[in-house]
N, C-alpha and C positions, 0 to 999 in steps of 0.2 A: 513616242509610241504610247503615251499615257492614255489617250482616248481609245486606242486599240485594246489596252488591258481592261479598261472600264467596260468596253463593249463585250469583251470575252466573258466577263462575269455576268453581264446581262443576258448574253446568249445562253450560258450554262444554266442560269436561274430559271429560264423559261421551261426547260425540260423537253426532252425529245418526245415524250408522250403527248404533248400538246399538238404535235404534228398530226396525230391521228384525229384529234378533235377538230382541227381546222381543215382536214382534207375534204370534207363534204362541201364546204363553202369557201373556197379560196377567194381572197379579195379580188383577184383578177384572173379569170379563167380564159381570157381571150386567146392565150397560146394554144388552147385545145383545138380551136377552129383552124389552126395552121397545120395540124398534123396531116400528113399525106394520107389520102384515102386508099392508095394502092399498096401493094407489097412488092418487094421488101422495103422495110423502113427501119430495121435495126442495124446500125453500123454503116450501112450503105443503102442506096435506093436505085431505082431504075435509071435515074439520070447520072449517078456517080459510078454505077457498076462498070461501064466501059473503061473508065480510068483505073478502077480497082483491078479489073481483069488484065489490063495492059501492064500494070505494075507487077502483077504476079508472073506474067510471062516474060518480063524484061528485067527491071532493076532487082526484083526479088525472085528471080527464076530459081536459084538454088534453094531458097527457103520453100518455095512452092513445091519443088521436086521432092524435098524431104517430107513435106506434109502429105503429098500424094502417095509417097512410098509407104508411109505409116498407115494411111487410110486403106491402101490395098492389102495390108496385112490384117485388117480387122475382120472378124467373122461376118459372113453375109447373113447369118441367122443368129444374131446375138441372143443370149438368154441371161437371166439374173442369177444363174448358178455360180457359186463362188465358194472358195475354201476360207475366205476371210471371216473372222469373227469380230464382234464388237461388244463392249459393255452396253447394257441397257437397263432401264428401270421397269421392273415387272410388278404389277399390283399383287398384294398378298391377300386381298379379300377383306381386309379390316380398315380400309382407307389409307393404308400405308403402302410404300413401295420398297422393293429390295433391289440391290444391284446384282445383276447376273451377266453372264457372257453368252451371247446367242449368235447363230450364223447371220452374216450380213449379206443381203442381196447385192448383186453387181448392178450398177447403173452405168449408162452410156451417154450422158448428156454432152460432155466435152467432145467425145468421138462423133456424136451426131452432128455437132456444129462443123467439125472438120469434113465429115463425109458430105454434108449438104453443100459445103463450099466447093468441093471437088465436083459434085454434080453440076453446079452452076458453071463451073469452068469447062467441063467436058460435054455436058448434055447427055451423058450415058445413064440410062435408066437404072442400071444396077446400083448405082450410088444412091439414087432416089429411094429405091425400095429398101436398101439397107438403112438409110437414115430414118425412114418411117418405122421400121422395126425397132431401131434403137430408141426412138422416142416413146413408143408404146411400152417397151420393156422398162425404160427408165421411170416412166410415170408409175407403173406398178411397183417398181422397187422403192420409189419414194414413199408410197403409201405403206408398203410393207415395213419399211424402217420405222415409221412413226407408230404403226400398230404394235410393233415390238418394243417401243419405248427407247429407240436409239436415233441419234441424229444422222442425217444423210451425209453431211460433211460440214466441218467447221466453216468452210468457205462457200460462198454462193456461186462460185465459178461454173460448176457443171449445170446448175439450174438456169443461170443466165444463158449459158451456151445452148441449152435445150430450147429455150424460147427463141433464140436467134435462129436455130436450125428450123424450127417450125415456121418462122416468118419467111425464111429464105425459100422453102419449098411450098409455101402456101399456094402459089399459083398452079401447082401441079397436083394438088390434093382435091379430091371430090368433096362436096359439102359434108358428106357423112364422115370422111376421113378427118376433115378439119375438126369436127365436133368430137370425134372419138379420141383424137390426140390432145386437143386443147382443154377439154373439160376436166379430165383428171389432173392435168398439170395445174390448172387454176385451183382446183380443190386442194391440191397439195400446198400451194402457196397460202391459201386461206388457213390451212391447218398449222402453218409455221408461224403465223403472226402472233405477237404478244396478246394474251387475253387471260382473264382470271381463271377461267375454267379449263385452260389447256393442260392436259395431263403432263406429268414430268417426262422430259425427253433427255436422255443422257447426251451431254455435249452437243446441245443444239447451238447453232451459231448465233450468239446474242450481240455481236458487234454492231453497234448502231452509229448514227451520224456523228456522235461525239467521240468515236473511237475509229477503228479501221473501216467500218461500214462495209464489211464483206460477209456479213451474216444474212440471216433470213429476211430482215427488213430491206436489204438491198435488192431483193428479187422483185418486189412489187412493181417498180418502175418498168422493168422489162416485160413483165407479164401484162401489165396494163397497155403498154405500147404495142405489143405483139397482137393483142386481142381487140384493140380499139375499134369499135363501130363496125364489126364484121358480122353482126347478127348472131353471135354465139356468146352467151353469158355477158351481154353488153353492160348490164348494171354492175356486175363484179369487175369487169375490165375498167369501167369508168371510175369506180371507187379506188381500185389499185393505182390507176394512172394519177389521180389527184394526190393520193397518199404518197406515191413514189416521188412525185414532183416536190411535195412539201419536205419529205425526207432529204432529198438532194439539195434543196435550197438551204435547209438547216445545215447540211454537211458543208456546203461552200461558205456559208456565213461563219460557221464555227472555225473552220480551217483558215479563213481569212483573218480572224482574230488571233489564232494560234501563230500564224506566220507574221502578221503585221507587215512592216516594211523590211523585215529581216530575212525570213525564210523558215523552212521547216514545215512539218505537217502536224498531225494530232498526237504525236508522242515524241519524246526525246530519245526513246530507245531505237537505235538504228536498225535493228533487225525487223522492226515493224515499219518504221517510216520509209526505209529503203527497200522493203520487201513488198507486201501486199497492199499497204495503205494507199498508194497512188492509183490503183486500179479503178476504184469507185469514181474518182474525179474524171479520169480519162474516158471511162465508159459512158459517163453522162454527157461529156462534151461531144463524143462521137455520135451518140444516139440522138442528142438534141439536133445536131447538125444534119443527120440523115433523115430524121422524122419531121423536123420543123423547118429545116432549110437555113438555119442561122448558125454562124460560128460565133459563140459567145465567150471564147477563151479570153479575149482581151478585156472583158468585163471583170475578170477575176485574176488580176496580175500577180496575186500572192503566190500562185502556183509556179510562176516563172522564177521566183526567188529560191525555189527548192535547191538548185545546184549550189547556191551560196552556202547553205547549211551543210551540204554534203562535203564541200571542200574544206570546211573548218573541222569536220569530224575525221578527216583523212590523216592518218599517221603514216610515216614513210616505211618502206619495205618492199621486198620483191612481191609480196602479197600485201596490199595496203591493210593497215590495222585501224582499230577503233579504240576509244578510251576505255570501253567496258562498263559504262554507267547504265543504270536502269536495269530492265529485265533481260540482260545479256547472259548467255550461257557461261562465258569465261573459259570455254574449252581451248580456244586459240586466240581469241580477241581479234581475229581477222575481220575486216570490214565486210559486211554481207553485200557483196557486189554482183551477185548472180543476176539480179534484175535491173541493174543500173543502165546497161546498154539500151534496153528497151525504154526505160523511163526517160533517159536523157534524149533519146531519139524523138520521143513525143514532145518533150519541151521544145526541141528545135523546130518541130513541125508546127505546133500550135502557136509558138511565141517568136518565131523568127522575124516577123514583121513588127509586132507591137513591143517586144522586149528584146531587141537584138543583142544587147550585152549579155543578158542571161542565157540566151540561146547559144551564144558563142562560148560561154563557160560550160554549158551542157555538152557542146561538141568537144571541148577540151577534156572533160571528164571521160567521155567515150574514148578519146584518143589515148589517154594514159592508163586505161584499164589493161590488166594482163591479157595477153592474146587469147587465152582459152575462154575468157568470158566476154569477148567482143562479139557477141551474137545475141539474137533475140531470145526471150524466154518463152516457154511453151504454155504458160498459163492461159494466154489468149493468143494463139498462133496466128490469128488474122490481123493483128496490129500492123505488121509490116506492109500489108496490102492497102491499108487505109491511109497511109502517109500521102499527103497531097502537096505539101510545101517543103519537103525535106531538102530537096536539091537547091532551093532558094534561100536556105538558112545561112547565116553568116559562118565564115570559117572558124575553126577552133582558136580560142584566145584564152591564155592563162590569166589569172589575176595580175593586174598591172602594178598596183601600188604595194610594194613589198614593205613599206613603212607602217602598214596597218598590222600591229602586233597583237591585237586582241579584238574579239568580236562578241558583242552582247546580244543574245537572242532572248529578248525580254520575256515573252509569254512562256517560252519553254524553260526559263530560269537557268540559262547556261551562259557562262562566260568562258570562251576559248582563248587561250594565250599561247604565244609561241615566240621564240627568239628568231626564228627564220622558218624555212620550209624544207630544209635538207635533212639527211639521215643523222647528222651530228648535232642537230638543234634540240632545244628543250621545248616540251609541249606540256600544257596543263589545262585542266578543265575544272572550273569552279561552279557549283550548283547552288543557286539561291533565287527565290522569287518565282518559282514555277506556278503557273495558273492552269496547267494542263495535267489532269490526274491520270491519264492513261499510262499504265506501267511505270508510274512514278513511285519510287521507293521512299523510305524514311531517311532521306539523305540531304536535307537542306543544310547548307554550309559545308558540304563535303568538297574535298579536292582530290584530284588524281594528277600524278606527275609521271611523265614519260620522257626518258632520255636514254636512247639505246637499249631500252628495256622498261618494264613496268616497275617503277621504283616506289610509288605510293599508289596502291590500287584498291578497287572495290573487291571484296572477298566473297567466297561462297559460290553457289550455282543454283539455278532453278532445276538442273538435272532433267530427269524424265517426268517431273511434275507429279510423282507418286509418293515422294517422301516429305517429311515435315520440315526439312532444312529450308525449303523455299519460303515458307511462311514465318518460321520462328527464328531464322538466323539471317539468311541471305538478303532478305528485304528490309531488315531492321537496321536501326542506326548503329548498332554494335558492329555490323559488318562493313562500316564505312569509316572514313577518316574525319570523324566528327567528335563531339563532346557528349559524354553521358552524364546524367545527373540521377543518382540512385535514390529513389524514394521507396522504402520498403512497402511491399504489398500493392504497388502500382499495377493496375490491370494491364494485361497484354493488349497492345493497340490494334492488332489484326493486320491481315493482308490476304490476298487470294492464295489458294493452294491448300493441301491437306492440313488439318489441324491436329495438334497433339492434345491428348486427354491427360497427359501426365502433369503433375504439379508444376514442373518447370515451364510448361506451356501456357500456364494461366497468368503468368506475371511478366511485366516489362523488364527488360534488361537495362533500363536507364535512358532509353532514347526518346524520340519524339512520339507523339500520339497522332499527329497529323502529317500527311505526306506533302501537303501544300500549305501555303499561308505565310511563308517567310517573305522577307522584303529586301530587295537590293537597294540600299540607302545611298550608295556612292559607287561610281565607276569612272575611271579615266585610263587612258592609255597614250603612250608616246614612245619614241624610239629607245628610251632608257628604262622605263618601268611601266608596269600595269598595276592598277590598284582597284580592289573591289572591297566593299564593306557589306556584309550580310547580317541582317537581324532575323534570327530564327526563333525569337522568344515565343511567338504565338503558336509555334509547332510543338512546344513542350507543354505539358499540363501546367496550368497556372498554380496548382497546389504545390508545385515543387520549384518552379522557375520564374524569376522576375526579369532576368535578362540573359540572352544568349547571343552575344554580338561577336562576330569574327571580322577582323581586318586582315586582308591578305595582299601582300605586296610582292610582286615578281620583279626582282632586280635582274635585268637581262645581262648575260644569258643564262646564269646557272644558280641563282640564289633566290630564296623565298623567305620572307619574314612574315610570321603569322602571330597575330595578337588576338587572344580570346578574352573577352570580359564576360564572366559568368557569375550571376547572382542567384543563389538558391534561397528558398524560403526558410530553410533551416540549415544551420552549420553542419549538422550530422549527415546531410545528404551528400555523400561522397561524389566528387567529380573526377572523371577520367577523360584525358585527352588521348585520342587514338590515332595511330598510324599503322596501316597494314602493309606487310611486305610479303613477297612470294617466298623468299628463302630466309633462313634463320638470321636475325640481326645479331651483331656483336655489340654488347653494351659495356661501356666504360664510364662509370660515374654518371654524369648527367648528359652523356652523349652516346649515340649508337650509329652504326653503319650497317647497310644491307645492300646486296647485289642482286641484279636480275638481268638476264641477257648479257649485254656488254656494258651495262650501266652500273653506277654506284651512287648511293644516297648516303649522306651524312646528316644527322639531325642533332641539334644541341638545345637542351632546355635552358633558357636564360632566366626565366622567372616563372613561378616563385623560386625563392632561393632555397627552399626546402623540398625539392621535388623527390618523389618516389617513382622510380622507373620499374615497371614490371614487364616481363616478357612472357607471352602466352602463345602456345602453338606446338608444333611437332606432332608426332603420331599420337592419336587419341585426344588431342586438344586443338586441332586446327580450327575448329568452328565452335569453340567453347563459349557458352553464354548462359547465364541464369543457372549455373551449377551443372550444366550438361553439355556434352559435345554432340552437336546436331549432325549426325553422321550422314555421309553420302548414301544414296541408294546403291545396292550391291552392283547393279549393272554399270552405274557411273563410276563407282570405286574401281571396278575391274578394268574398264576400257579407257578412262579419261584421266585418272588422278595423276599418273606419273608425269605427264607433260602439260596438264591444264594449269591455267593461271587462276587458281582458286584462292590465292593469298593465304598461305599456311601458317603465317605468324602475324602477331601484332604486338606493338609496344603500347602500354598504358602509362600515362604520366599523371600522377595525382599529387596534390599538395599534401605534405606530411601533417600539417596542422588543419583541423576542420575550421572552416570559415564560411560565412554566407557569401561574401564578396571575394572573388578570386580573379586574378589576371594571370594568364598563361602566355608566355612569350617564347617562340621557337624560331631558330634560324636553321634553314635547310640549305644544303649545298648538293648539287648533282654534277656528275661527270662520268668519264670513263673509268674502267677499273685500274687504270694506271695512276689514278689519283690516290696517293698514299695516305693523305691526312686532310683534315678539314681546316679551312681557313681560320686563323685566329679571330677572335671577336671580343668586344668590350661592352659590358652591360652599361646602359645609361639609365640612371634612376634619380629622379628629383621629384619634388612635390607635384603630384598630379600627372607625371610623365614617366613613361618607361620606354626604352628603346635599345638599339644596338648599333655599334660602329664596327665595321668589318671591311676587309679587303675583298673586293669582287673582281678577281682577275687583275687587270692592270689599273682598275679604278678603285677608289675608296668610296664607301657608301655609309651613310648614316640615316637610320629610319627610326622615328619616334612616334609614340601614340599617347593620347590622353587616357588616363586610367579612370576617369569619371566624366560624367556629362555627355555631350554629343560626341559621336565618333570622329575625332579629328586626329591630325598628326602632321608630320613633316618629313620630307625626303630631301637628302642632299647627296649628289653623286658627282665626284670630281676625278679628273685624270691629271695627277700631279697638281700643279697650281691652277689648272683650268677647270672651272666649274661647268659641268655638263648640264646639270639641272639642280635647282634649289627652289623648293616651293612647298606650300601647304598641301596636304592631301585634299582631294576634292570632297565637297560636301553634298554633291548631287550627282545624278546619273548623267553622264555625257551621252547625248543622242547619237545614234548611228542609223543608217538606212541604206538599203540596196546593196548593190555589188561593191560600190566604192566605200561603204561603211562611213559615209559622211552625213552630217546633219541634213 
């Protein structure tokens, strides 16, 4: 996947704003001549409507009945009156703006889409009249929001829905009605687009093609397509159409590089990737098919690999869980599965023929979802009616090769490891080499370990996004299982979220200053062990760090050997090796243990020989960094703290003697809480080599590492006299691809 990574950097360097510059003169505008001249053309057309209608009356009869029931409850004379309030930016008269809270008008874009669909299904004019009123009220509400300095919605969904509703009822509107509805909608879209003189809008949806692409830029494609060549604002529609096309091409190109031949979307944070991120791609595929008449899904096979990434993020439980990396709330660490039934259904529909194995895995994911979420999501309730190939998709099929014990998602910088796929197995996630910045924290070379509970976890929470913990603790290296290098006076590296003006908020807590830029220098996996080497040197400021290399060996099923080589520019820059636990660890000399759920972790510091173990946490110090505890917001403290997986404790391991060059070697053992003591181990130390010999269940294991030069080492695992494996650690990244994870 090396070419894919190089391509990703090239795509990112071009910049999304170049799309706007190129929109006026696309190299090939021949596709525009293929757009249908009639309406409808968004999501379905005159030719496909009979099939859509039949599906609503047959295969998706229950879903349509629920949709119609909801529509029948909407007011026939909707207004913008609402009790809702929203923050807004109000001009002060001196060229500045202040944050205020103002009444927010009610808009009906999504409801207009639903009502227009029911009109097409029934032909009853009451639905037509209601849809028209909803669109007029919504357009006025959109303008009112912007005049007040507040965003309509972080998501484009309701505005996309409004244009679809207009398109669907176009044939039953008079010329004056078309102009009266369309013109203000187009003016709103114009006002939303990025430009230098746009006044500040509180929480305007800025998510572009390199992110979720569900913000204001997402709307232009649908606006241009709905208004194309109808004699109403044709110049504006043409500009939007070209710009929307360029945005979507950029979206697909970027996500193709993010996924490569592995899978995933434009963020490694599951709440985003499994939530709203897929909408933009599916919506473009649907509308290109309905307006142009071409199914182009097979040209973009990377989207078919999405289920592969999902299944590696899946932790066992009655409610599937996630690892908790990235911008996850950590309230429960339950996998965000509410949209997966819809997403997987669309993978089956679009890719059942071109990527049958991936479609079968998508069907398997649908099948193993808890019963209460095996239903469509309401964000775009028309999706079920658009399915045209679902019944022809392959049957569910689980991953077949259980010997694949690790999966490297290169562009996302994730290596998932597991001893198996059952509730008693061990699972780990190692983060290194991310090239995707969206919701990527300061966590290069971080690891998470799960066995019957979260035994080494990411700590803190984004909470309600109103407190300073998000920016100053939760997103920083100190909140992860990484290494800190403390350089006095190092500037705070930043992140999104509210900033602290206190002195503690101005300085770094010893972590990285870049969220991306690390490099996976080696990776291999086999039935006995998985190995990854991560070089995060470039993520630390060069003024303090010459080397930050971590070698991570998972000896299956329950042991981890971690060797860190850290070279600072000055000996007095203290180094801390961190491991975060949910509950209070018990420390005994150079060893500690901690429990969570039904699991237990033991950790032993083997090197240096003069370690200092510090325990930080408990009431008032759960999120302590830079001399301050970064408290939870009051509402989060009250409702979430008791059961949330915020990681209330951490162990810090530091060399007692200041040095520029340090090697830190740790052995971790995980198991159930019936495990009373940690396995014995023996330190191996000789010129240029450090390692450990230990008993790994019924097997004996020896793992050694070079202490200087290239990241090398050796592993030997034996069962009695039988050698199971004995080899040098890999010096390069083993390639993996597709569902089978084979080169």
